[in-house]
ZAMARNU-58182 format. One record per residue (C-alpha): residue number from 1; residue in one letter; z, y, x. Coordinates in steps of 0.5 Angstrom, whole numbers. Each point is the difference from the previous one (the first is absolute). Layout:
N
+-----+------+-------+-------+-------+
! seq ! type !    pz !    py !    px !
+-----+------+-------+-------+-------+
! NUM !    A !     Z !     Y !     X !
...
+-----+------+-------+-------+-------+
***
This chain:
405
+-----+------+-------+-------+-------+
! seq ! type !    pz !    py !    px !
+-----+------+-------+-------+-------+
!   1 !    X !    -5 !    -1 !   -87 !
!   2 !    X !     6 !     3 !     0 !
!   3 !    X !     5 !    -5 !     1 !
!   4 !    X !    -5 !    -1 !     7 !
!   5 !    X !     0 !     6 !     1 !
!   6 !    X !     8 !     1 !     0 !
!   7 !    X !     1 !    -6 !     4 !
!   8 !    X !    -5 !     2 !     5 !
!   9 !    X !     4 !     7 !     2 !
!  10 !    X !     6 !    -4 !     0 !
!  11 !    X !    -2 !    -5 !     5 !
!  12 !    X !    -3 !     6 !     4 !
!  13 !    X !     6 !     4 !     0 !
!  14 !    X !     4 !    -6 !     2 !
!  15 !    X !    -5 !    -1 !     7 !
!  16 !    X !     1 !     8 !     1 !
!  17 !    X !     7 !     0 !     0 !
!  18 !    X !     0 !    -7 !     4 !
!  19 !    X !    -5 !     4 !     5 !
!  20 !    X !     6 !     6 !     0 !
!  21 !    X !     5 !    -6 !     4 !
!  22 !    X !    -6 !    -1 !     5 !
!  23 !    X !     1 !     5 !     5 !
!  24 !    X !     6 !     5 !    -2 !
!  25 !    X !     6 !    -5 !     2 !
!  26 !    X !    -2 !    -2 !     7 !
!  27 !    X !    -4 !     7 !     3 !
!  28 !    X !     4 !     5 !    -5 !
!  29 !    X !     6 !    -4 !     5 !
!  30 !    X !    -3 !     3 !     6 !
!  31 !    X !     2 !     7 !    -1 !
!  32 !    X !     8 !    -2 !     0 !
!  33 !    X !    -1 !    -3 !     5 !
!  34 !    X !     3 !     4 !     5 !
!  35 !    X !     7 !     0 !    -5 !
!  36 !    X !     0 !    -8 !     0 !
!  37 !    X !     0 !     0 !     8 !
!  38 !    X !     6 !     5 !     0 !
!  39 !    X !     4 !    -3 !    -6 !
!  40 !    X !    -1 !    -7 !     3 !
!  41 !    X !    -1 !     0 !     8 !
!  42 !    X !    -7 !    -3 !    -1 !
!  43 !    X !    -2 !     0 !     8 !
!  44 !    X !    -8 !     2 !     1 !
!  45 !    X !    -3 !    -7 !    -1 !
!  46 !    X !     5 !    -1 !    -6 !
!  47 !    X !    -3 !     6 !    -3 !
!  48 !    X !    -8 !    -3 !     2 !
!  49 !    X !     1 !    -7 !    -2 !
!  50 !    X !     3 !     3 !    -8 !
!  51 !    X !    -7 !     4 !     0 !
!  52 !    X !    -4 !    -6 !     2 !
!  53 !    X !     4 !    -5 !    -5 !
!  54 !    X !    -3 !     1 !    -7 !
!  55 !    X !    -7 !     0 !     4 !
!  56 !    X !     1 !    -7 !     3 !
!  57 !    X !     3 !    -2 !    -6 !
!  58 !    X !    -7 !     2 !    -4 !
!  59 !    X !    -4 !    -4 !     5 !
!  60 !    X !     4 !    -7 !     0 !
!  61 !    X !     2 !     0 !    -7 !
!  62 !    X !    -6 !     3 !    -2 !
!  63 !    X !    -2 !    -9 !     0 !
!  64 !    X !     6 !    -2 !    -4 !
!  65 !    X !    -3 !     4 !    -7 !
!  66 !    X !    -5 !    -6 !     0 !
!  67 !    X !     5 !    -5 !    -1 !
!  68 !    X !     4 !     3 !    -5 !
!  69 !    X !    -6 !     3 !    -5 !
!  70 !    X !    -2 !    -7 !     1 !
!  71 !    X !     6 !    -2 !    -3 !
!  72 !    X !     3 !     4 !    -5 !
!  73 !    X !    -6 !     4 !     0 !
!  74 !    X !    -2 !     7 !     1 !
!  75 !    X !     3 !     5 !    -4 !
!  76 !    X !     8 !    -4 !     2 !
!  77 !    X !    -2 !     1 !     7 !
!  78 !    X !    -2 !     7 !    -2 !
!  79 !    X !     7 !     0 !    -2 !
!  80 !    X !     3 !    -4 !     5 !
!  81 !    X !    -3 !     6 !     5 !
!  82 !    X !     3 !     6 !    -4 !
!  83 !    X !     7 !    -4 !    -2 !
!  84 !    X !     1 !    -1 !     9 !
!  85 !    X !    -1 !     7 !     0 !
!  86 !    X !     5 !     3 !    -4 !
!  87 !    X !     5 !    -6 !     4 !
!  88 !    X !    -3 !     3 !     6 !
!  89 !    X !     1 !     8 !    -2 !
!  90 !    X !     7 !    -1 !    -3 !
!  91 !    X !     3 !    -5 !     6 !
!  92 !    X !    -3 !     6 !     6 !
!  93 !    X !     4 !     5 !    -4 !
!  94 !    X !     6 !    -4 !     1 !
!  95 !    X !     2 !     2 !     8 !
!  96 !    X !     0 !    -4 !     6 !
!  97 !    X !    -5 !    -1 !     5 !
!  98 !    X !    -1 !    -7 !    -3 !
!  99 !    X !    -1 !     1 !    -7 !
! 100 !    X !    -5 !     6 !     1 !
! 101 !    X !    -4 !    -5 !     4 !
! 102 !    X !     0 !    -5 !    -5 !
! 103 !    X !    -1 !     5 !    -5 !
! 104 !    X !    -6 !     3 !     4 !
! 105 !    X !    -3 !    -8 !     0 !
! 106 !    X !     0 !    -1 !    -7 !
! 107 !    X !    -3 !     6 !    -1 !
! 108 !    X !    -5 !    -2 !     5 !
! 109 !    X !    -1 !    -8 !    -4 !
! 110 !    X !     0 !     4 !    -7 !
! 111 !    X !    -6 !     4 !     2 !
! 112 !    X !    -3 !    -5 !     2 !
! 113 !    X !     0 !    -5 !    -6 !
! 114 !    X !    -2 !     7 !    -3 !
! 115 !    X !    -5 !     3 !     4 !
! 116 !    X !    -4 !    -8 !    -1 !
! 117 !    X !     1 !     0 !    -8 !
! 118 !    X !    -2 !     7 !    -1 !
! 119 !    X !    -8 !    -2 !     2 !
! 120 !    X !     0 !    -6 !    -4 !
! 121 !    X !     4 !     3 !    -6 !
! 122 !    X !    -5 !     5 !     0 !
! 123 !    X !    -5 !    -5 !     0 !
! 124 !    X !     5 !    -4 !    -6 !
! 125 !    X !    -1 !     5 !    -5 !
! 126 !    X !    -6 !     5 !     2 !
! 127 !    X !    -5 !    -5 !     4 !
! 128 !    X !    -6 !     5 !    -2 !
! 129 !    X !     4 !     6 !     3 !
! 130 !    X !     2 !    -2 !     6 !
! 131 !    X !    -2 !     6 !     4 !
! 132 !    X !     3 !     6 !    -5 !
! 133 !    X !     7 !    -4 !    -1 !
! 134 !    X !     1 !    -1 !     8 !
! 135 !    X !    -2 !     8 !     1 !
! 136 !    X !     5 !     2 !    -5 !
! 137 !    X !     5 !    -5 !     3 !
! 138 !    X !    -1 !     2 !     6 !
! 139 !    X !     1 !     7 !    -2 !
! 140 !    X !     7 !    -2 !    -3 !
! 141 !    X !     2 !    -3 !     7 !
! 142 !    X !    -1 !     7 !     3 !
! 143 !    X !     4 !     3 !    -5 !
! 144 !    X !     5 !    -4 !     0 !
! 145 !    X !     1 !     1 !     9 !
! 146 !    X !    -1 !     7 !    -2 !
! 147 !    X !     6 !     0 !    -5 !
! 148 !    X !     4 !    -4 !     5 !
! 149 !    X !    -1 !     4 !     6 !
! 150 !    X !     2 !     6 !    -4 !
! 151 !    X !     6 !    -2 !    -3 !
! 152 !    X !     4 !    -3 !     5 !
! 153 !    X !     2 !     6 !     4 !
! 154 !    X !     3 !     4 !    -6 !
! 155 !    X !     4 !    -6 !    -3 !
! 156 !    X !     3 !    -1 !     6 !
! 157 !    X !     2 !     7 !     2 !
! 158 !    X !     1 !     2 !    -7 !
! 159 !    X !     3 !    -5 !    -4 !
! 160 !    X !     6 !    -5 !    -2 !
! 161 !    X !     0 !    -5 !    -5 !
! 162 !    X !     7 !    -3 !     0 !
! 163 !    X !     2 !     0 !     7 !
! 164 !    X !    -7 !    -2 !     2 !
! 165 !    X !    -4 !     5 !     4 !
! 166 !    X !    -4 !     2 !     6 !
! 167 !    X !    -6 !    -6 !     3 !
! 168 !    X !     3 !    -5 !    -5 !
! 169 !    X !    -1 !     3 !    -7 !
! 170 !    X !    -7 !     2 !     2 !
! 171 !    X !    -2 !    -6 !     1 !
! 172 !    X !     4 !    -3 !    -6 !
! 173 !    X !    -4 !     5 !    -4 !
! 174 !    X !    -7 !    -4 !     1 !
! 175 !    X !     3 !    -4 !    -6 !
! 176 !    X !    -2 !     5 !    -5 !
! 177 !    X !    -7 !    -2 !     2 !
! 178 !    X !     1 !    -7 !     1 !
! 179 !    X !     3 !    -1 !    -9 !
! 180 !    X !    -6 !     2 !    -2 !
! 181 !    X !    -4 !    -6 !     2 !
! 182 !    X !     5 !    -4 !    -1 !
! 183 !    X !     1 !     1 !    -7 !
! 184 !    X !    -8 !     0 !    -1 !
! 185 !    X !    -2 !    -6 !     4 !
! 186 !    X !     7 !    -4 !    -3 !
! 187 !    X !    -3 !     0 !    -7 !
! 188 !    X !    -7 !    -3 !     2 !
! 189 !    X !     2 !    -5 !     4 !
! 190 !    X !    -3 !    -4 !    -6 !
! 191 !    X !    -6 !     1 !     2 !
! 192 !    X !     1 !    -7 !     6 !
! 193 !    X !     0 !    -4 !    -6 !
! 194 !    X !    -6 !    -3 !     3 !
! 195 !    X !     3 !    -2 !     7 !
! 196 !    X !    -2 !    -7 !    -1 !
! 197 !    X !    -7 !     3 !    -1 !
! 198 !    X !     1 !     4 !     6 !
! 199 !    X !     3 !    -5 !     5 !
! 200 !    X !    -6 !    -5 !    -1 !
! 201 !    X !    -5 !     7 !     2 !
! 202 !    X !     5 !     2 !     6 !
! 203 !    X !    -4 !     1 !     5 !
! 204 !    X !     4 !    -1 !     7 !
! 205 !    X !    -1 !     5 !     7 !
! 206 !    X !    -4 !    -5 !     4 !
! 207 !    X !    -5 !    -2 !    -6 !
! 208 !    X !    -1 !     9 !     0 !
! 209 !    X !     0 !     0 !     7 !
! 210 !    X !    -6 !    -4 !     1 !
! 211 !    X !    -4 !     5 !    -4 !
! 212 !    X !    -4 !     6 !     5 !
! 213 !    X !     0 !     5 !    -6 !
! 214 !    X !     8 !    -1 !     0 !
! 215 !    X !     0 !     1 !     7 !
! 216 !    X !    -5 !     6 !     0 !
! 217 !    X !     6 !     3 !    -6 !
! 218 !    X !     5 !    -2 !     5 !
! 219 !    X !    -2 !     4 !     6 !
! 220 !    X !    -3 !     6 !    -4 !
! 221 !    X !     8 !     0 !    -3 !
! 222 !    X !     3 !     0 !     8 !
! 223 !    X !    -4 !     4 !     3 !
! 224 !    X !     1 !     5 !    -6 !
! 225 !    X !     8 !    -2 !     2 !
! 226 !    X !    -1 !     1 !     8 !
! 227 !    X !    -3 !     7 !    -1 !
! 228 !    X !     4 !     3 !    -6 !
! 229 !    X !     8 !    -2 !     4 !
! 230 !    X !    -3 !     1 !     6 !
! 231 !    X !    -1 !     7 !    -1 !
! 232 !    X !     7 !     0 !    -5 !
! 233 !    X !     3 !    -2 !     7 !
! 234 !    X !    -3 !     4 !     5 !
! 235 !    X !    -3 !     7 !    -3 !
! 236 !    X !     6 !     5 !     1 !
! 237 !    X !     0 !    -3 !     7 !
! 238 !    X !    -7 !     1 !     1 !
! 239 !    X !     0 !     7 !    -3 !
! 240 !    X !     6 !     2 !     4 !
! 241 !    X !    -4 !    -1 !     6 !
! 242 !    X !    -5 !     3 !    -2 !
! 243 !    X !     4 !     6 !     1 !
! 244 !    X !     3 !     1 !    -8 !
! 245 !    X !     7 !     0 !    -2 !
! 246 !    X !     4 !    -5 !    -2 !
! 247 !    X !     2 !     4 !    -8 !
! 248 !    X !    -8 !     1 !     0 !
! 249 !    X !    -2 !    -8 !     3 !
! 250 !    X !     5 !    -2 !    -6 !
! 251 !    X !    -3 !     5 !    -5 !
! 252 !    X !    -7 !    -3 !     2 !
! 253 !    X !     3 !    -8 !     0 !
! 254 !    X !     2 !     2 !    -8 !
! 255 !    X !    -7 !     3 !    -1 !
! 256 !    X !    -3 !    -6 !     2 !
! 257 !    X !     4 !    -4 !    -5 !
! 258 !    X !    -1 !     5 !    -6 !
! 259 !    X !    -8 !     0 !     2 !
! 260 !    X !     1 !    -7 !    -2 !
! 261 !    X !     1 !     0 !    -7 !
! 262 !    X !    -8 !     5 !    -1 !
! 263 !    X !    -4 !    -7 !     0 !
! 264 !    X !     3 !    -3 !    -5 !
! 265 !    X !    -1 !     6 !    -5 !
! 266 !    X !    -8 !     1 !     4 !
! 267 !    X !    -1 !    -8 !    -1 !
! 268 !    X !     2 !    -2 !    -7 !
! 269 !    X !    -7 !     3 !    -4 !
! 270 !    X !    -4 !    -3 !     7 !
! 271 !    X !     3 !    -6 !    -1 !
! 272 !    X !    -1 !    -1 !    -8 !
! 273 !    X !    -7 !     1 !     1 !
! 274 !    X !    -5 !    -5 !     4 !
! 275 !    X !     1 !     4 !     7 !
! 276 !    X !    -2 !    -5 !     6 !
! 277 !    X !     7 !    -1 !     2 !
! 278 !    X !    -2 !    -1 !     8 !
! 279 !    X !    -2 !     8 !     0 !
! 280 !    X !     6 !     2 !    -2 !
! 281 !    X !     4 !    -5 !     5 !
! 282 !    X !    -5 !     2 !     5 !
! 283 !    X !     1 !     8 !    -1 !
! 284 !    X !     7 !    -1 !     0 !
! 285 !    X !     0 !    -4 !     6 !
! 286 !    X !    -4 !     6 !     4 !
! 287 !    X !     5 !     6 !    -3 !
! 288 !    X !     6 !    -3 !     4 !
! 289 !    X !    -6 !    -1 !     6 !
! 290 !    X !    -2 !     7 !    -1 !
! 291 !    X !     7 !     2 !     0 !
! 292 !    X !     2 !    -3 !     7 !
! 293 !    X !    -6 !     3 !     3 !
! 294 !    X !     2 !     6 !    -3 !
! 295 !    X !     6 !     0 !     3 !
! 296 !    X !    -2 !    -1 !     7 !
! 297 !    X !    -6 !     6 !     0 !
! 298 !    X !     4 !     5 !    -5 !
! 299 !    X !     7 !    -1 !     1 !
! 300 !    X !     1 !     7 !    -3 !
! 301 !    X !    -3 !    -4 !    -8 !
! 302 !    X !     6 !    -4 !     0 !
! 303 !    X !     2 !     1 !    -7 !
! 304 !    X !    -7 !    -2 !    -2 !
! 305 !    X !    -1 !    -6 !     4 !
! 306 !    X !     7 !    -3 !    -3 !
! 307 !    X !    -2 !     2 !    -7 !
! 308 !    X !    -7 !    -3 !     2 !
! 309 !    X !     4 !    -7 !     3 !
! 310 !    X !     4 !    -1 !    -6 !
! 311 !    X !    -5 !     1 !    -5 !
! 312 !    X !    -5 !    -5 !     3 !
! 313 !    X !     7 !    -5 !     3 !
! 314 !    X !     2 !     0 !    -8 !
! 315 !    X !    -7 !    -1 !    -3 !
! 316 !    X !    -1 !    -6 !     4 !
! 317 !    X !     7 !    -3 !    -1 !
! 318 !    X !    -3 !     1 !    -8 !
! 319 !    X !    -6 !    -4 !     1 !
! 320 !    X !     4 !    -5 !     5 !
! 321 !    X !     5 !    -2 !    -6 !
! 322 !    X !    -7 !     1 !    -6 !
! 323 !    X !    -3 !    -6 !     4 !
! 324 !    X !     7 !    -5 !    -1 !
! 325 !    X !    -2 !     1 !    -7 !
! 326 !    X !    -8 !     0 !    -1 !
! 327 !    X !    -1 !    -5 !     6 !
! 328 !    X !     3 !    -5 !    -3 !
! 329 !    X !    -1 !    -5 !    -7 !
! 330 !    X !     7 !     0 !    -3 !
! 331 !    X !     7 !     2 !     1 !
! 332 !    X !     2 !    -6 !     4 !
! 333 !    X !    -5 !     2 !     5 !
! 334 !    X !     2 !     7 !     0 !
! 335 !    X !     7 !    -2 !     2 !
! 336 !    X !    -2 !    -4 !     5 !
! 337 !    X !    -5 !     5 !     4 !
! 338 !    X !     4 !     5 !    -2 !
! 339 !    X !     6 !    -4 !     4 !
! 340 !    X !    -5 !    -1 !     6 !
! 341 !    X !    -3 !     7 !     0 !
! 342 !    X !     7 !     2 !     1 !
! 343 !    X !     4 !    -4 !     4 !
! 344 !    X !    -5 !     1 !     5 !
! 345 !    X !    -1 !     7 !    -1 !
! 346 !    X !     7 !     2 !     1 !
! 347 !    X !    -1 !    -3 !     6 !
! 348 !    X !    -4 !     4 !     3 !
! 349 !    X !     4 !     5 !    -4 !
! 350 !    X !     6 !    -1 !     3 !
! 351 !    X !    -3 !    -2 !     7 !
! 352 !    X !    -5 !     5 !     1 !
! 353 !    X !     4 !     6 !     2 !
! 354 !    X !     4 !    -3 !     5 !
! 355 !    X !    -6 !    -2 !     3 !
! 356 !    X !    -2 !     7 !     0 !
! 357 !    X !     7 !     2 !     2 !
! 358 !    X !     0 !    -4 !     5 !
! 359 !    X !    -6 !     3 !     3 !
! 360 !    X !     2 !     7 !    -1 !
! 361 !    X !     8 !    -2 !     4 !
! 362 !    X !    -5 !    -3 !     6 !
! 363 !    X !    -4 !     7 !     1 !
! 364 !    X !    -5 !    -1 !    -4 !
! 365 !    X !     0 !     7 !    -3 !
! 366 !    X !    -2 !     2 !    -9 !
! 367 !    X !    -7 !     1 !     2 !
! 368 !    X !    -1 !    -7 !     3 !
! 369 !    X !     4 !    -2 !    -7 !
! 370 !    X !    -6 !     3 !    -4 !
! 371 !    X !    -5 !    -2 !     5 !
! 372 !    X !     3 !    -7 !    -2 !
! 373 !    X !     1 !     2 !    -8 !
! 374 !    X !    -8 !     2 !     0 !
! 375 !    X !    -1 !    -9 !     2 !
! 376 !    X !     5 !    -1 !    -5 !
! 377 !    X !    -5 !     4 !    -5 !
! 378 !    X !    -6 !    -2 !     3 !
! 379 !    X !     2 !    -7 !    -3 !
! 380 !    X !     3 !     1 !    -5 !
! 381 !    X !    -6 !     3 !    -3 !
! 382 !    X !    -5 !    -6 !     1 !
! 383 !    X !     6 !    -3 !    -3 !
! 384 !    X !     1 !     4 !    -7 !
! 385 !    X !    -8 !     0 !     0 !
! 386 !    X !     1 !    -8 !    -1 !
! 387 !    X !     5 !     0 !    -4 !
! 388 !    X !    -2 !     5 !    -5 !
! 389 !    X !    -6 !    -5 !    -2 !
! 390 !    X !    -1 !    -3 !    -6 !
! 391 !    X !     3 !    -7 !     1 !
! 392 !    X !     6 !    -4 !    -2 !
! 393 !    X !     3 !    -6 !     3 !
! 394 !    X !    -3 !    -7 !    -2 !
! 395 !    X !     7 !    -5 !     2 !
! 396 !    X !    -4 !    -6 !    -1 !
! 397 !    X !    -8 !     1 !     3 !
! 398 !    X !     3 !     1 !     7 !
! 399 !    X !    -7 !    -2 !     3 !
! 400 !    X !    -4 !     5 !    -3 !
! 401 !    X !     0 !     7 !    -1 !
! 402 !    X !     6 !     4 !    -4 !
! 403 !    X !    -3 !     1 !    -7 !
! 404 !    X !    -3 !     6 !    -2 !
! 405 !    X !     3 !     4 !    -6 !
+-----+------+-------+-------+-------+
***
């Protein structure tokens, strides 16, 4: 009993260690973008492409995870993702525009593989605790992002090691976060010894895409990504247009991301019970909807609306990721659904801010953007109510109803 408990604790720690790498290397780099532009003389278009490259990698390389997991196994694919992130961290810190973009692409590919694998890993080792473990690893994703955003600038300004300093050393310091999961998952590669069985049970994207339940989960995650990344991208500009100073707008933008930590702590005891998950989805999306209405009607209370938006976005994100494991029957199905959902989700994440940004440039105004986001939130709420019902994908009975859990 104690041996199994110790093993579960170690696996949990290993999952959380990977989660720490899922955001920080990308979002933390944004704090150094001015130094990078100045050092490498990047154009505005190059800088813009650098920030969008990871999202595009998340979308287009997520489907590859299905291929690798069916051939080398779930754990080995996760380890491959960690190795790719580590290589990318080193390459982008070597200097030069080409290496910066190549390293950023490698980090994006590695995170794409790891993102897809994490729900499958949770399903494999903790099939009865999917929601709870998902809530916790989302918490560690936020912590990893906060750590990198907090330490990159001080390191770039105050630290020099072996002649390396500035933004290159700051980005290279992320290796500290990569070493721990590399070690922890390297010792679990033998867990894929039944790979021949996994090959026979592997599920392709085309098969998964024929399931209505799979599309319910996918579209809920897609709208979660759309709303979340649109506001992460444009909230500071919207706040400045409202009359707030750039400094205070930046403070509120940080508060939006910090508030995302709260749902992981709030939902953990709730998810361990039998509380109807549809209500959590609906409450999360309606909280974001209320914050948007609040911005329109009472913009003086923007701090309140930012916190509400951060809590709602994060709560919906936790549930969307949980459904990837809850709505599937095997880790192989989880890989396929995770790949499908994250491919579509990150496409929405990449396209959404561009569409709304173009609307803003055409003179639409921030009020019109918020009104459009109200419509998106109403659709999002409807999708949450559907995705939250208790059902599982049924890949071999496509003509009938999906199997009830």
